[in-house]
C-alpha positions as CSV (number, residue, x, y, z in Angstrom):
1,X,8.0,21.7,-24.1
2,X,6.5,19.8,-21.2
3,X,9.3,18.4,-19.1
4,X,7.6,15.0,-19.0
5,X,8.5,14.6,-22.7
6,X,12.1,14.9,-23.5
7,X,14.5,13.8,-26.1
8,X,15.1,10.1,-25.7
9,X,18.8,10.4,-26.5
10,X,19.4,13.3,-24.2
11,X,17.5,11.7,-21.3
12,X,19.3,8.4,-21.6
13,X,22.6,10.1,-21.8
14,X,21.8,12.1,-18.7
15,X,21.0,8.9,-16.9
16,X,24.3,7.3,-18.0
17,X,22.5,4.8,-20.2
18,X,23.4,3.8,-23.7
19,X,21.1,3.2,-26.7
20,X,19.9,0.0,-25.0
21,X,18.4,1.9,-22.1
22,X,14.9,1.2,-20.7
23,X,12.0,1.7,-23.0
24,X,9.1,3.7,-21.6
25,X,5.6,3.9,-23.0
26,X,3.9,6.9,-24.6
27,X,0.3,7.2,-23.6
28,X,-3.1,7.5,-25.2
29,X,-4.2,6.7,-28.8
30,X,-0.9,8.1,-30.2
31,X,1.0,5.4,-28.4
32,X,2.5,2.8,-30.7
33,X,4.6,0.3,-28.7
34,X,6.2,-1.1,-31.9
35,X,7.1,2.3,-33.4
36,X,10.6,3.9,-33.0
37,X,10.5,7.4,-31.7
38,X,12.9,10.0,-30.5
39,X,10.4,11.0,-27.9
40,X,10.5,9.4,-24.5
41,X,7.4,9.8,-22.3
42,X,7.7,9.4,-18.6
43,X,4.5,9.3,-16.4
44,X,4.0,11.3,-13.3
45,X,3.2,9.1,-10.3
46,X,0.7,9.4,-7.5
47,X,0.9,6.7,-4.9
48,X,-2.3,6.8,-2.7
49,X,-1.8,4.6,0.3
50,X,-4.4,3.9,3.0
51,X,-3.8,2.6,6.5
52,X,-5.4,-0.6,7.8
53,X,-7.9,-0.8,4.9
54,X,-9.4,-4.3,4.3
55,X,-9.3,-6.1,0.9
56,X,-13.1,-5.8,0.7
57,X,-13.4,-2.2,1.8
58,X,-14.5,-0.6,-1.5
59,X,-17.8,-0.6,-3.4
60,X,-16.0,-2.1,-6.5
61,X,-14.7,-4.9,-4.3
62,X,-18.2,-5.9,-3.3
63,X,-18.7,-4.2,0.1
64,X,-22.5,-4.3,0.9
65,X,-22.6,-0.8,2.5
66,X,-19.7,1.3,1.5
67,X,-20.2,4.2,-0.9
68,X,-16.9,4.9,-2.6
69,X,-17.8,6.6,-5.9
70,X,-14.4,8.2,-6.4
71,X,-12.3,5.1,-5.8
72,X,-14.9,3.1,-7.8
73,X,-14.4,5.7,-10.6
74,X,-10.6,5.1,-10.4
75,X,-11.2,1.4,-10.9
76,X,-13.6,2.0,-13.8
77,X,-11.0,4.1,-15.5
78,X,-8.2,1.7,-14.7
79,X,-7.5,-1.8,-13.6
80,X,-8.5,-3.5,-10.3
81,X,-6.0,-6.1,-9.2
82,X,-7.5,-8.7,-6.9
83,X,-4.3,-10.5,-5.9
84,X,-2.0,-7.7,-4.7
85,X,0.0,-8.3,-1.6
86,X,1.8,-6.1,1.0
87,X,5.0,-7.5,2.3
88,X,4.0,-7.3,6.0
89,X,0.9,-7.4,8.1
90,X,1.6,-4.1,9.9
91,X,2.6,-0.6,8.8
92,X,6.3,0.1,9.2
93,X,7.6,-3.0,7.5
94,X,5.0,-2.7,4.8
95,X,6.1,0.8,4.0
96,X,9.7,-0.2,4.0
97,X,9.0,-2.7,1.2
98,X,7.3,-0.2,-1.0
99,X,10.1,2.4,-0.4
100,X,13.1,0.0,-1.0
101,X,11.8,-2.9,-3.1
102,X,13.2,-5.2,-0.4
103,X,11.6,-7.5,2.1
104,X,11.5,-5.4,5.3
105,X,13.6,-8.0,7.3
106,X,16.6,-7.1,5.1
107,X,16.4,-3.7,6.8
108,X,15.8,-5.3,10.3
109,X,12.3,-3.9,10.4
110,X,9.9,-6.6,11.6
111,X,7.2,-4.7,13.4
112,X,5.9,-1.2,13.7
113,X,8.6,1.4,14.6
114,X,7.8,3.1,17.9
115,X,9.9,4.4,20.8
116,X,13.5,3.4,21.4
117,X,12.6,0.8,24.0
118,X,10.1,-0.9,21.8
119,X,12.5,-0.9,18.8
120,X,15.4,-2.2,20.8
121,X,13.3,-5.0,22.4
122,X,12.3,-6.2,18.9
123,X,15.9,-5.9,17.6
124,X,15.0,-3.2,15.2
125,X,16.7,0.2,14.3
126,X,14.9,3.4,15.3
127,X,14.4,4.3,11.7
128,X,14.9,3.1,8.1
129,X,18.5,3.7,7.2
130,X,18.6,6.9,5.1
131,X,21.5,5.4,3.1
132,X,19.1,2.7,1.8
133,X,18.2,3.1,-1.9
134,X,14.6,4.3,-2.0
135,X,12.2,4.8,-4.9
136,X,12.0,8.4,-4.0
137,X,15.7,9.0,-4.1
138,X,16.0,7.1,-7.4
139,X,13.3,9.0,-9.3
140,X,14.6,12.3,-7.9
141,X,18.0,11.6,-9.4
142,X,16.1,10.9,-12.6
143,X,14.7,14.4,-12.7
144,X,11.4,14.0,-10.8
145,X,10.1,16.4,-8.2
146,X,9.2,14.3,-5.2
147,X,6.5,15.0,-2.6
148,X,5.3,13.1,0.5
149,X,2.2,14.2,2.5
150,X,0.6,12.2,5.3
151,X,1.7,9.2,7.3
152,X,5.4,8.4,7.4
153,X,6.0,5.7,10.1
154,X,9.5,4.9,9.0
155,X,11.0,6.4,12.2
156,X,9.8,9.1,14.5
157,X,11.9,9.0,17.7
158,X,14.0,12.1,18.6
159,X,16.8,12.3,16.1
160,X,15.1,10.4,13.4
161,X,15.9,11.7,9.9
162,X,13.2,13.7,8.2
163,X,11.8,12.4,4.9
164,X,14.1,14.8,3.0
165,X,16.9,12.4,3.9
166,X,15.3,9.8,1.7
167,X,15.1,11.8,-1.5
168,X,11.9,13.8,-0.9
169,X,11.8,17.4,-1.8
170,X,8.5,18.6,-0.2
171,X,6.8,16.9,2.8
172,X,4.4,17.3,5.7
173,X,4.0,14.1,7.8
174,X,2.2,12.3,10.6
175,X,4.0,9.7,12.7
176,X,7.2,11.3,11.5
177,X,9.8,14.0,12.1
178,X,9.8,17.4,10.5
179,X,6.8,19.5,9.5
180,X,3.4,18.2,10.6
181,X,0.1,19.5,11.9
182,X,-1.1,20.6,15.3
183,X,-4.3,19.4,17.0
184,X,-6.4,22.0,15.2
185,X,-5.2,20.7,11.9
186,X,-3.0,23.7,11.2
187,X,0.5,23.3,9.7
188,X,3.2,23.1,12.3
189,X,7.0,23.2,12.2
190,X,7.0,19.6,13.5
191,X,4.6,16.8,14.2
192,X,3.3,17.9,17.5
193,X,0.6,15.4,17.7
194,X,1.5,11.8,16.9
195,X,3.8,10.0,19.3
196,X,1.1,7.5,20.0
197,X,-2.3,7.0,18.3
198,X,-3.8,6.9,21.8
199,X,-3.0,10.6,22.3
200,X,-5.7,11.5,19.9
201,X,-9.1,12.6,21.2
202,X,-12.5,13.4,19.7
203,X,-11.6,17.1,19.9
204,X,-8.6,16.8,17.5
205,X,-9.7,18.3,14.3
206,X,-6.6,17.1,12.5
207,X,-7.6,13.5,12.9
208,X,-11.2,13.6,11.7
209,X,-10.3,15.9,8.8
210,X,-6.9,14.4,8.1
211,X,-7.6,13.3,4.6
212,X,-8.7,16.8,3.6
213,X,-5.5,18.3,5.2
214,X,-3.3,15.8,3.4
215,X,-5.0,16.3,0.1
216,X,-4.8,20.1,0.5
217,X,-1.0,19.7,0.7
218,X,-1.0,17.3,-2.3
219,X,-3.0,19.7,-4.4
220,X,-0.6,22.6,-3.6
221,X,2.2,20.3,-4.7
222,X,0.5,19.5,-8.0
223,X,-0.2,23.2,-8.7
224,X,3.4,24.1,-8.0
225,X,4.9,21.3,-10.0
226,X,2.4,20.8,-12.9
227,X,5.0,21.6,-15.5
228,X,7.6,19.0,-14.2
229,X,7.7,15.3,-13.9
230,X,6.6,14.5,-10.3
231,X,6.3,11.6,-7.9
232,X,3.8,12.1,-5.1
233,X,3.1,10.0,-2.0
234,X,-0.4,10.7,-0.6
235,X,-0.3,8.4,2.5
236,X,-3.5,8.4,4.6
237,X,-3.5,7.8,8.3
238,X,-7.1,6.5,8.1
239,X,-9.0,4.2,8.5
240,X,-6.4,3.4,11.3
241,X,-7.9,3.8,14.7
242,X,-9.1,5.8,16.6
243,X,-12.1,6.2,14.2
244,X,-14.2,9.2,15.5
245,X,-16.1,10.5,12.5
246,X,-17.9,13.9,12.7
247,X,-21.7,14.1,12.6
248,X,-21.4,15.4,9.0
249,X,-19.3,12.3,8.0
250,X,-21.8,10.0,9.7
251,X,-24.9,11.5,8.0
252,X,-24.4,9.5,4.9
253,X,-24.9,6.3,6.9
254,X,-27.5,7.3,9.4
255,X,-30.0,4.8,8.0
256,X,-27.6,1.9,7.7
257,X,-28.9,-1.4,9.1
258,X,-26.0,-3.7,9.5
259,X,-26.5,-7.5,9.3
260,X,-23.7,-10.2,9.6
261,X,-25.6,-12.1,6.9
262,X,-24.6,-9.4,4.4
263,X,-21.0,-10.8,4.6
264,X,-19.5,-14.2,3.8
265,X,-17.1,-16.6,5.4
266,X,-14.7,-15.3,8.0
267,X,-16.1,-11.8,7.9
268,X,-19.6,-13.0,8.7
269,X,-18.4,-14.6,11.9
270,X,-16.4,-11.6,12.8
271,X,-19.3,-9.2,12.3
272,X,-21.6,-11.5,14.2
273,X,-19.4,-11.3,17.3
274,X,-19.2,-7.5,17.3
275,X,-20.6,-5.8,20.5
276,X,-22.4,-3.1,18.6
277,X,-22.2,-4.0,14.9
278,X,-24.5,-1.3,13.5
279,X,-22.7,1.7,15.2
280,X,-19.3,0.2,14.6
281,X,-20.1,-0.2,10.9
282,X,-21.5,3.3,10.7
283,X,-18.3,4.7,12.2
284,X,-16.0,2.7,9.9
285,X,-18.1,3.5,6.7
286,X,-18.1,7.2,7.6
287,X,-14.3,7.3,7.9
288,X,-14.0,5.5,4.5
289,X,-16.4,8.0,3.0
290,X,-14.1,10.8,4.2
291,X,-11.2,9.1,2.4
292,X,-13.2,8.7,-0.8
293,X,-14.3,12.3,-0.9
294,X,-10.7,13.5,-0.5
295,X,-9.6,11.2,-3.3
296,X,-12.3,12.8,-5.4
297,X,-10.9,16.2,-4.9
298,X,-7.4,15.0,-5.8
299,X,-8.7,13.4,-9.0
300,X,-10.6,16.5,-9.8
301,X,-7.5,18.6,-9.5
302,X,-5.6,16.3,-11.9
303,X,-8.4,16.8,-14.4
304,X,-8.4,20.6,-13.9
305,X,-4.6,20.7,-14.4
306,X,-4.9,18.4,-17.5
307,X,-2.5,16.0,-15.8
308,X,-4.7,12.9,-15.7
309,X,-3.5,11.4,-19.0
310,X,0.1,11.8,-18.0
311,X,-0.2,10.3,-14.5
312,X,-0.1,6.8,-13.1
313,X,-2.4,6.8,-10.1
314,X,-1.8,3.7,-7.9
315,X,-3.9,2.9,-4.9
316,X,-3.5,0.3,-2.2
317,X,-3.3,-0.2,1.6
318,X,-0.4,-1.1,3.9
319,X,-2.0,-4.2,5.6
320,X,-5.3,-5.8,6.6
321,X,-8.0,-4.2,8.8
322,X,-7.6,-3.7,12.5
323,X,-9.4,-6.0,15.0
324,X,-12.0,-4.6,17.4
325,X,-10.3,-6.5,20.2
326,X,-7.7,-3.7,20.2
327,X,-8.7,-1.0,22.7
328,X,-8.7,2.2,20.6
329,X,-10.8,0.5,17.8
330,X,-13.6,-1.0,19.8
331,X,-16.0,1.6,18.5
332,X,-15.2,0.7,14.9
333,X,-13.0,-2.2,13.8
334,X,-15.3,-3.1,10.9
335,X,-12.8,-3.3,8.0
336,X,-13.8,-6.1,5.7
337,X,-11.5,-8.8,4.4
338,X,-14.2,-10.1,2.1
339,X,-14.0,-13.9,2.3
340,X,-10.3,-13.9,3.4
341,X,-9.0,-15.4,6.6
342,X,-7.1,-13.2,9.1
343,X,-6.8,-9.5,9.8
344,X,-3.9,-7.1,10.6
345,X,-0.9,-8.9,12.1
346,X,-1.7,-12.2,10.3
347,X,0.1,-13.6,7.3
348,X,-3.1,-15.3,6.2
349,X,-4.7,-13.6,3.2
350,X,-6.8,-11.1,5.1
351,X,-3.7,-9.6,6.7
352,X,-1.6,-9.2,3.6
353,X,-3.8,-9.2,0.5
354,X,-4.8,-5.6,-0.3
355,X,-7.2,-3.8,-2.6
356,X,-5.2,-2.4,-5.5
357,X,-6.2,-0.1,-8.4
358,X,-3.9,1.4,-11.1
359,X,-5.0,4.1,-13.6
360,X,-3.0,5.6,-16.5
361,X,-5.4,6.5,-19.3
362,X,-4.5,4.9,-22.6
363,X,-1.8,2.6,-21.0
364,X,-3.4,0.7,-18.1
365,X,-6.6,-1.0,-19.5
366,X,-9.8,0.7,-18.3
367,X,-12.6,-1.2,-16.5
368,X,-10.7,-4.4,-16.1
369,X,-10.6,-6.7,-13.1
370,X,-7.4,-8.7,-13.1
371,X,-8.1,-11.7,-10.9
372,X,-5.1,-13.8,-12.0
373,X,-1.9,-11.7,-11.7
374,X,0.0,-12.0,-8.4
375,X,1.7,-8.7,-7.5
376,X,3.5,-7.4,-4.5
377,X,4.7,-4.3,-2.7
378,X,8.4,-5.2,-3.5
379,X,7.4,-4.8,-7.2
380,X,6.7,-1.1,-6.8
381,X,10.3,0.3,-6.9
382,X,11.5,-1.7,-9.9
383,X,8.2,-0.9,-11.8
384,X,8.4,2.8,-11.1
385,X,12.0,3.0,-12.1
386,X,11.3,1.1,-15.3
387,X,8.4,3.4,-16.3
388,X,10.5,6.5,-15.3
389,X,13.6,5.3,-17.2
390,X,15.6,5.3,-14.1
391,X,18.4,2.7,-13.7
392,X,18.7,0.6,-10.5
393,X,22.4,-0.5,-10.5
394,X,23.5,-2.7,-7.6
395,X,20.2,-2.4,-5.8
396,X,19.0,-5.9,-6.4
397,X,15.3,-5.4,-5.5
398,X,13.4,-8.5,-4.3
399,X,10.5,-7.6,-6.5
400,X,10.2,-7.5,-10.3
401,X,9.2,-5.0,-13.0
402,X,5.4,-5.5,-13.5
403,X,4.9,-2.6,-15.9
404,X,3.9,-5.1,-18.6
405,X,1.1,-6.5,-16.3
406,X,-0.1,-2.9,-15.6
407,X,-0.4,-2.5,-19.3
408,X,-2.6,-5.6,-19.5
409,X,-0.3,-8.5,-20.2
410,X,-1.2,-11.9,-18.7
411,X,1.8,-13.8,-17.3
412,X,2.9,-15.6,-14.2
413,X,5.3,-14.1,-11.7
414,X,9.0,-14.7,-12.2
415,X,9.7,-14.7,-8.5
416,X,7.8,-16.0,-5.5
417,X,6.6,-13.7,-2.7
418,X,7.8,-14.3,0.9
419,X,6.7,-13.2,4.3
420,X,8.0,-13.4,7.9
421,X,6.1,-12.4,11.1
422,X,7.8,-12.6,14.5
423,X,5.0,-11.4,16.7
424,X,1.5,-12.4,17.8
425,X,-2.0,-12.1,16.4
426,X,-5.0,-10.4,18.0
427,X,-8.5,-11.9,18.2
428,X,-9.5,-15.2,16.5
429,X,-6.9,-17.9,17.2
430,X,-7.6,-19.3,13.7
431,X,-6.0,-16.1,12.4
432,X,-2.5,-17.0,13.8
433,X,-0.4,-18.7,11.1
434,X,3.1,-20.2,11.2
435,X,5.9,-17.6,11.1
436,X,6.9,-17.9,7.5
437,X,5.0,-17.9,4.2
438,X,5.6,-18.2,0.5
439,X,3.3,-17.6,-2.5
440,X,4.5,-19.4,-5.6
441,X,2.1,-19.8,-8.5
442,X,-1.3,-20.8,-7.2
443,X,0.2,-22.2,-4.0
444,X,0.7,-20.6,-0.7
445,X,2.7,-22.5,2.0
446,X,3.1,-21.6,5.6
447,X,5.7,-23.1,8.0
448,X,7.7,-22.3,11.0
449,X,11.5,-21.8,10.6
450,X,12.1,-25.4,11.9
451,X,9.8,-26.8,9.2
452,X,6.9,-27.6,11.5
453,X,3.2,-26.7,11.2
454,X,3.1,-26.8,7.4
455,X,-0.1,-25.5,5.8
456,X,-0.6,-25.6,2.0
457,X,-3.4,-23.8,0.2
458,X,-4.5,-23.5,-3.5
459,X,-5.3,-19.8,-3.2
460,X,-7.4,-19.3,-6.4
461,X,-9.6,-22.3,-5.5
462,X,-9.6,-21.7,-1.8
463,X,-9.1,-18.0,-1.0
464,X,-10.7,-18.6,2.4
465,X,-7.8,-21.0,3.3
466,X,-10.1,-23.6,4.7
467,X,-8.5,-26.8,3.3
468,X,-4.9,-27.7,4.1
469,X,-3.6,-29.6,1.1
470,X,-0.2,-30.4,2.4
471,X,-0.9,-34.2,3.0
472,X,-2.4,-34.5,-0.5
473,X,0.5,-32.7,-2.2
474,X,3.7,-33.6,-0.3
475,X,6.0,-32.9,-3.3
476,X,4.6,-29.4,-3.8
477,X,4.9,-28.7,0.0
478,X,8.5,-30.0,0.0
479,X,9.5,-27.9,-3.0
480,X,8.0,-24.7,-1.5
481,X,9.4,-25.4,1.9
482,X,12.9,-25.7,0.5
483,X,12.5,-22.3,-1.2
484,X,11.1,-20.7,1.9
485,X,13.8,-21.9,4.2
486,X,16.5,-21.0,1.7
487,X,15.0,-17.4,1.6
488,X,15.0,-17.3,5.3
489,X,18.7,-18.0,5.3
490,X,19.3,-14.9,3.2
491,X,17.8,-12.6,5.9
492,X,20.1,-10.8,8.3
493,X,20.0,-12.2,11.8
């Protein structure tokens, strides 16, 4: 018997749950959500996570140039969510939210984790506390085999715990401690390369071929664990700068003629001001093409191993696209936010609203574009645990179980989403918002901790965030501000 399908009573008993334990779906045409069954089906999970990818950086999200047939296929076979939010506008806090189900400030992680001096200056720890409850540790306790391959960025100074301390069985990481790759892309006993992105050069094979290297490890994990329930993080380090694609990767876009008029709103102005738009766009598109082809290999292996129907594949990015005003991205920096305002480091939509695709054949509706549901990174842990039948006692995640929305249900969020950003914003001054934000229903309110500089937007009607409606809707603004400031009080100092 496949270990993904076990006796319901035996499994619930093993988890310490009674007969009222969590109900988990059976897939495909045989699934009957109203039928009683002694069989409990738990999906496998593959969490595919890109780095600094913009909301508009897929063919299925309307990019005028990008060719992403494999990710577009994932969307065709699953559901594309157009209002999915990360919990931060930079990497380490965003990853903290996915791992813990908490807003990153609860773990004192406000900016990217770096060297000890940087972390201390920003009043942060050197790494995510390994005692924190993580989705990886929870599903491992529930019987899953857990793998993590690719970027880590939850602590990489000397002495930082390896991913195994967070409930991960097999791993090879970048921007982390423990096994990594050397500059030639060969497996190494530790991450010899990444202490700073600026150490990378055009001669470093590992960087330009990083997605292939990461997916090679992921495929080996799948082959080894195909008869067991598994949870697999495939965390890309691209399209994060420096973007130095190979001639082979660039070949697909050699005839690209870039024109700012092919974009809309904020992205049009951003592209217009680029120093070398055509070459920058070619570099960026080539890197995204490398990501897409690697995803295709991973999806092909799932098909070959006959695991696709039993696996929830979830794809998103950690934060918005990098700005070409940053030194190591001047030759690229062409990630698209679509019509959204802001980029990486901004709490405006372009900094925190991410592409998001979920596929689980027979469970997640195929070929659907969900434009209404508002989802967030903090929802990942409670949703995975629900689907896996894993209890979350005393964890109190900030997110909510959205497994019903993944299955196609239309409903409003039960809890607002919140953000805090304590640092600056690069580039356009119009991308710098107040320090706090809340999304509640259709409304998104920004304000400083002292209540000043309030901005209120109706996001479905004004995704570009052009018209501040605070003066026209003072009661709405007051209600959201009270919630926002009350949430701020719950955060550790």
